[in-house]
C-alpha positions, 0 to 999 in steps of 0.5 A: 484475495483474503484480507489479513486480520486486523492485527497486522500493520502493512507497509504501503509504498508509492514507487515510480513504475509500480508495474516494474517494481511488482515484476522485480519483487515477484521474480527476485524475492518470490512474492506472489501478486495477489491483486493489481488495480490498473488505472485508465491512465496506465498507473497502478492504483493499488497492488498487493503482494504476498510471501508467506505471512509477509504482505507488501502494498504499493502503487504508482505515485498519486500527487493528487492524494499526497502519495509521493515517491522518495525523495519528494516526500519525507516519509516514503512509506505509508502504513496501512492498519486494517481496522474493523471499527473504522468509523469509531477508530477515526472518531477516537483519533480525531478526538485525540487531536489527529 
């Protein structure tokens, strides 16, 4: 698995039955499954799909960390920004009121 450069913003979906969604995106839209993290309880903890330069990240819902599917949350898509200087960026965001 090759991580995208830090200048890409990735959509991250929390969907019911992520395994079925992955199969759908692969068979219908031509995505390639690059990574899947199966959890002991059967849920997909994290998955990464790619098609050309497009990437899609998804998992099953995890209410325990706030990853809820629509319509349970007002924003069903999370965005993931790869950042090389994570600690400095978080510190700057927190200093700015995040």
